[in-house]
C-alpha positions as CSV (number, residue, x, y, z in Angstrom):
1,M,0.2,-0.2,0.1
2,Q,1.2,3.7,-0.3
3,K,0.1,6.9,0.9
4,K,0.1,9.8,-1.0
5,V,-1.9,13.3,0.1
6,Y,-3.0,16.2,-1.8
7,Q,-3.5,19.6,-1.3
8,F,-6.3,21.0,-2.3
9,S,-8.0,24.3,-1.5
10,A,-9.5,24.1,1.9
11,K,-7.9,20.4,3.3
12,K,-5.7,17.8,2.3
13,V,-7.3,14.5,1.1
14,A,-5.2,11.0,1.3
15,Y,-5.2,8.3,-0.9
16,Y,-4.4,5.1,-0.2
17,F,-3.4,3.3,-3.3
18,D,-3.3,-0.6,-3.5
19,A,-4.7,-0.8,0.0
20,D,-6.7,-3.5,1.2
21,F,-10.5,-3.1,2.5
22,S,-9.6,-4.2,5.9
23,Y,-7.5,-1.1,6.5
24,L,-10.4,0.7,7.0
25,E,-10.5,0.0,10.6
26,K,-7.2,1.8,11.0
27,L,-8.5,5.2,9.1
28,V,-11.8,5.4,11.5
29,D,-13.1,4.9,14.9
30,K,-15.4,2.0,14.2
31,T,-17.9,3.0,16.8
32,N,-18.3,6.5,15.2
33,A,-18.1,5.3,11.8
34,V,-21.6,4.6,9.7
35,I,-21.3,3.1,6.5
36,I,-23.4,3.8,3.3
37,T,-23.8,1.4,0.5
38,D,-25.8,0.1,-2.0
39,E,-27.7,-2.9,-2.3
40,N,-25.8,-4.7,-4.8
41,V,-22.3,-4.1,-3.2
42,F,-24.3,-5.0,0.4
43,K,-25.0,-8.3,-1.0
44,Q,-21.0,-8.8,-2.7
45,Y,-19.6,-8.0,0.4
46,S,-22.0,-8.7,3.2
47,K,-19.1,-10.2,5.7
48,K,-17.3,-7.3,5.2
49,F,-19.9,-5.0,6.4
50,K,-20.4,-7.4,9.7
51,S,-19.6,-5.2,13.0
52,W,-19.6,-2.0,11.0
53,K,-22.9,0.7,11.8
54,T,-24.7,0.1,7.7
55,I,-27.1,2.2,6.0
56,V,-27.9,0.4,2.5
57,I,-29.7,2.4,0.1
58,K,-31.3,0.9,-3.8
59,S,-28.9,0.9,-6.5
60,G,-28.8,2.8,-9.8
61,E,-28.9,6.6,-11.2
62,S,-33.0,6.7,-10.5
63,F,-32.1,6.7,-7.2
64,K,-29.7,9.2,-6.8
65,T,-32.2,11.5,-5.5
66,Q,-33.0,14.4,-2.9
67,A,-35.9,11.3,-1.7
68,S,-32.8,8.8,-0.6
69,V,-30.6,11.7,1.3
70,D,-33.6,12.4,3.4
71,S,-34.0,9.0,4.4
72,I,-30.1,8.2,5.3
73,I,-30.7,11.7,7.3
74,Q,-33.7,9.8,9.2
75,Q,-31.4,6.7,9.7
76,L,-28.3,8.2,11.0
77,I,-30.5,10.1,13.2
78,S,-32.0,6.8,14.0
79,I,-28.6,6.0,14.6
80,G,-28.3,8.8,16.2
81,A,-25.0,9.6,14.9
82,D,-23.8,13.5,15.5
83,R,-21.3,15.6,14.8
84,K,-18.3,13.4,15.9
85,S,-19.3,10.7,13.3
86,F,-17.8,9.6,10.4
87,I,-19.5,8.4,7.6
88,I,-17.8,6.2,4.5
89,G,-19.5,5.6,1.0
90,I,-18.4,2.3,0.0
91,G,-19.7,1.9,-3.7
92,G,-19.9,2.9,-7.0
93,G,-20.6,6.8,-8.3
94,V,-24.0,7.2,-7.4
95,V,-23.1,6.1,-3.0
96,T,-20.0,8.2,-3.3
97,D,-22.0,11.4,-5.0
98,I,-25.0,10.9,-1.9
99,T,-22.4,9.8,0.7
100,G,-20.8,13.2,0.2
101,Y,-23.6,14.8,-0.4
102,A,-25.7,13.9,2.6
103,A,-22.7,14.3,5.5
104,S,-21.6,17.5,4.0
105,I,-25.3,18.9,5.2
106,Y,-25.7,16.3,8.2
107,M,-25.7,18.5,11.4
108,R,-23.9,20.9,8.9
109,G,-21.4,18.7,8.0
110,V,-19.6,15.7,9.4
111,K,-16.4,14.2,7.9
112,F,-16.3,11.3,5.2
113,G,-14.4,9.2,3.3
114,F,-14.8,7.2,-0.2
115,V,-13.8,2.7,-0.7
116,P,-15.1,3.3,-4.7
117,T,-15.9,0.3,-6.0
118,S,-16.3,0.6,-9.5
119,I,-14.0,1.6,-12.2
120,L,-16.0,4.6,-12.9
121,A,-15.9,5.5,-8.8
122,M,-12.2,5.1,-8.8
123,V,-11.0,7.1,-11.8
124,D,-13.7,10.3,-11.6
125,A,-16.7,10.0,-9.3
126,S,-15.0,9.7,-6.2
127,I,-12.4,12.4,-6.4
128,G,-13.0,16.5,-6.7
129,G,-15.5,16.8,-3.8
130,K,-18.4,17.1,-6.5
131,N,-21.2,15.7,-3.9
132,G,-25.0,15.9,-5.1
133,V,-28.2,14.6,-6.7
134,D,-30.3,14.2,-9.6
135,V,-33.7,16.5,-10.5
136,G,-35.7,14.3,-12.5
137,V,-33.6,14.1,-16.0
138,Y,-31.3,16.8,-14.4
139,K,-28.2,15.5,-13.7
140,N,-25.9,16.7,-10.5
141,L,-28.8,19.6,-10.5
142,V,-28.5,19.8,-6.4
143,G,-25.5,19.6,-4.3
144,L,-22.1,21.1,-3.6
145,I,-18.0,20.6,-3.5
146,K,-16.5,18.9,-0.5
147,Q,-13.6,17.0,-0.2
148,P,-13.4,13.7,1.9
149,E,-11.1,12.9,4.2
150,F,-9.3,9.9,2.5
151,L,-9.9,7.8,-0.8
152,L,-9.1,4.2,-0.2
153,F,-8.1,1.9,-3.8
154,D,-8.5,-1.6,-3.3
155,V,-8.9,-3.0,-6.8
156,S,-9.5,-6.4,-5.7
157,L,-12.8,-4.8,-5.2
158,L,-13.4,-5.0,-9.0
159,K,-13.0,-9.1,-9.6
160,S,-16.8,-9.3,-9.1
161,L,-17.5,-6.0,-11.1
162,P,-20.0,-6.8,-13.6
163,K,-18.8,-7.0,-17.6
164,E,-20.9,-4.1,-18.6
165,E,-19.8,-1.8,-15.3
166,W,-16.2,-2.3,-16.4
167,V,-17.6,-0.8,-20.0
168,N,-19.0,1.9,-18.3
169,G,-15.8,3.0,-16.4
170,F,-13.8,2.7,-19.2
171,A,-15.7,5.8,-20.8
172,E,-13.7,8.1,-18.1
173,I,-10.7,6.6,-19.1
174,I,-10.8,7.3,-22.5
175,K,-12.2,10.5,-21.5
176,H,-9.0,11.6,-19.5
177,A,-6.8,10.2,-22.5
178,A,-8.4,12.4,-24.9
179,I,-8.6,16.0,-23.3
180,K,-4.9,15.1,-21.5
181,D,-2.5,12.2,-22.3
182,A,-2.1,11.4,-25.8
183,L,0.3,8.4,-25.1
184,L,-2.6,7.2,-22.2
185,F,-5.0,7.2,-25.3
186,K,-2.4,5.1,-27.5
187,E,-2.0,2.7,-24.7
188,L,-5.8,2.4,-24.9
189,E,-5.9,1.3,-28.4
190,K,-2.9,-1.0,-28.4
191,N,-5.6,-3.1,-25.2
192,K,-8.7,-4.0,-24.4
193,I,-10.8,-4.6,-21.3
194,T,-9.9,-8.0,-20.5
195,F,-5.9,-7.1,-20.6
196,Y,-6.6,-4.9,-18.0
197,Q,-8.6,-7.6,-16.1
198,K,-6.1,-10.1,-16.2
199,D,-3.3,-7.9,-15.3
200,K,-3.6,-6.6,-11.9
201,T,-0.3,-4.8,-12.0
202,A,-1.3,-3.1,-15.4
203,L,-5.3,-2.5,-13.8
204,S,-3.1,-0.3,-10.8
205,K,-1.3,1.6,-13.1
206,L,-4.1,2.2,-14.9
207,I,-6.3,3.7,-11.9
208,R,-3.7,5.3,-10.7
209,K,-2.7,7.2,-14.0
210,N,-6.4,8.5,-13.8
211,V,-6.9,9.5,-10.8
212,L,-3.7,11.6,-10.8
213,I,-5.0,12.9,-13.9
214,K,-8.0,14.2,-12.6
215,T,-6.3,15.0,-9.3
216,A,-4.2,17.3,-10.9
217,V,-6.7,18.9,-12.8
218,V,-9.1,19.6,-10.5
219,Q,-5.9,20.7,-7.8
220,K,-5.6,23.9,-10.1
221,D,-9.0,24.9,-10.1
222,E,-11.6,23.0,-7.6
223,F,-14.4,25.2,-8.0
224,E,-14.5,24.8,-12.2
225,T,-13.4,28.6,-13.3
226,G,-11.3,26.9,-15.5
227,D,-9.3,24.0,-16.6
228,R,-11.3,21.5,-14.5
229,R,-14.0,22.0,-17.3
230,L,-12.4,20.1,-19.4
231,L,-13.4,17.3,-17.5
232,N,-16.7,17.9,-19.0
233,F,-15.6,16.4,-22.1
234,G,-18.4,14.3,-23.8
235,H,-20.8,15.4,-20.3
236,T,-22.6,18.2,-21.8
237,L,-24.7,16.2,-24.1
238,G,-24.0,12.8,-22.0
239,H,-26.0,14.1,-18.9
240,A,-29.0,15.4,-21.6
241,I,-29.3,12.0,-22.8
242,E,-28.4,10.0,-19.8
243,N,-31.3,10.5,-17.5
244,L,-34.0,11.0,-21.2
245,Y,-33.0,8.1,-22.3
246,S,-32.1,5.3,-19.3
247,L,-28.3,5.2,-20.4
248,S,-25.5,4.3,-18.6
249,H,-23.2,7.2,-17.4
250,G,-20.3,5.5,-19.7
251,H,-22.4,5.2,-22.4
252,A,-24.4,8.7,-22.5
253,V,-20.8,10.3,-22.2
254,A,-19.4,7.9,-25.4
255,I,-22.3,9.2,-27.8
256,G,-21.4,12.8,-25.9
257,M,-17.4,12.4,-26.6
258,V,-18.6,12.0,-30.6
259,A,-20.7,14.5,-30.6
260,A,-18.1,16.8,-29.1
261,S,-15.4,15.5,-31.6
262,L,-18.1,16.4,-34.3
263,L,-17.9,20.5,-33.2
264,S,-14.5,19.7,-32.6
265,E,-14.2,19.7,-36.6
266,Q,-15.7,22.8,-36.6
267,F,-14.3,25.0,-34.4
268,S,-11.0,23.9,-33.7
269,Q,-9.9,21.6,-36.9
270,F,-9.9,18.0,-34.9
271,K,-8.9,15.2,-37.0
272,D,-9.1,12.4,-34.7
273,T,-13.1,11.9,-34.6
274,A,-12.4,8.1,-36.2
275,R,-9.8,7.4,-33.8
276,I,-12.7,8.6,-30.7
277,V,-15.0,6.5,-32.3
278,D,-12.6,3.4,-33.2
279,V,-11.3,3.3,-29.2
280,L,-14.9,3.6,-27.9
281,H,-15.8,0.5,-29.9
282,K,-13.0,-1.3,-28.8
283,Y,-13.9,-0.7,-25.4
284,G,-18.0,-2.2,-26.0
285,L,-18.8,1.5,-25.6
286,P,-21.5,2.6,-28.4
287,S,-20.8,6.1,-31.0
288,T,-24.4,7.4,-32.2
289,L,-27.8,7.0,-30.7
290,S,-31.2,7.8,-32.2
291,L,-32.1,11.4,-30.3
292,N,-35.2,13.6,-30.7
293,A,-32.8,16.5,-30.9
294,Q,-35.6,18.7,-29.5
295,K,-36.0,16.9,-26.4
296,V,-32.4,16.7,-25.8
297,F,-31.9,20.5,-26.2
298,D,-34.8,21.4,-23.8
299,V,-32.8,19.4,-21.3
300,L,-29.3,20.5,-22.2
301,K,-30.6,24.2,-21.4
302,M,-30.6,23.8,-18.0
303,D,-27.0,22.7,-18.1
304,K,-24.5,23.8,-15.4
305,K,-22.1,24.8,-18.0
306,K,-24.4,27.5,-19.5
307,D,-23.9,31.1,-19.0
308,R,-26.3,33.3,-20.3
309,E,-26.9,33.1,-24.2
310,S,-23.6,30.8,-24.0
311,M,-22.4,27.7,-23.3
312,N,-19.0,26.0,-22.5
313,Y,-18.7,23.7,-24.8
314,I,-15.2,21.1,-24.3
315,L,-13.9,20.7,-27.2
316,L,-10.6,19.0,-28.9
317,K,-7.8,20.8,-30.8
318,K,-6.0,17.3,-30.9
319,I,-5.8,13.9,-29.0
320,G,-4.5,15.1,-25.0
321,Q,-5.5,19.0,-26.2
322,A,-8.5,19.9,-25.1
323,V,-10.2,23.3,-24.8
324,V,-13.3,25.3,-24.0
325,Q,-15.2,26.7,-26.7
326,S,-18.3,29.4,-25.9
327,I,-21.0,28.3,-28.4
328,P,-23.9,30.8,-28.6
329,V,-27.1,28.1,-27.1
330,D,-28.9,28.8,-30.7
331,Q,-26.2,28.3,-32.7
332,L,-25.7,25.2,-30.6
333,E,-29.1,24.4,-31.0
334,E,-28.7,24.5,-34.7
335,L,-25.5,22.4,-34.8
336,I,-26.9,19.5,-32.4
337,R,-29.6,19.2,-35.0
338,S,-27.5,19.2,-37.7
339,I,-25.1,16.3,-35.6
340,T,-28.2,14.2,-34.8
341,M,-29.6,13.9,-38.7
342,A,-26.2,13.3,-40.1
343,R,-25.8,10.2,-37.7
């Protein structure tokens, strides 16, 4: 195991790489700790949760709501959790998002940490302090930015991950490579999911590389006024279609990345859309979807990246180099229509 500490604007966060779940007992006092997890993770690892106070929520994005947070708060009250309690989110991105949000508002904020159990949570959702819930079809509309005390990475927890969740998580890995690391993109082009599933060392290196890419971006721009916006590559359209079409996050982001690549051809002379599409297909991700452009755009207009009459859209200049492009909303609507019709 290796411990690394990273400084964010208001606090330091400890990362425990190549750790074991059992190390959690050394990080928190069991008597004051409460675990939040979902039904799937609890069922899979029920033995690990013995002797821990645990709140189990329903699994899936459809339960990433204020109602779930309200239920957690009621259970925290029943347990007797106070301001000295420590809350640990153990699960995928939905669990970490909800846990961070609930902990941040319970009694005006208690300490929390994460043990991510999916690729998506390890390389993306658990990192950076964004916590919140969806409101209807609007992704992450309510929430806040607050950093956890620690992140514990135990890659052995990925062994039981269904194939579709490996695919789901690799969308964010491909995104990181596309915006920040051309060499990583080439590595992904050479390999496939089964390679990382069979080679624990390669998987650990891949996880750490992606964790550090996102961490470095967030350290420079924690509250998303500059570089952190680049992490939204594929997410503008992706978030608009994810709940609207009941897609997994990875599938929605993959489709969004292709749309953003096509826009990049028009705005920044990007020439490698075909490479983006090919690597997405190699990792089992889609590149197209039959869309109702008007419905999608109605949701997209509520995106948090909208600034008055324009949208900050993340485009690519080349593989490994992303840019923020302000696009007038009326022009963006025309572009989205043309892209959906062309595909």
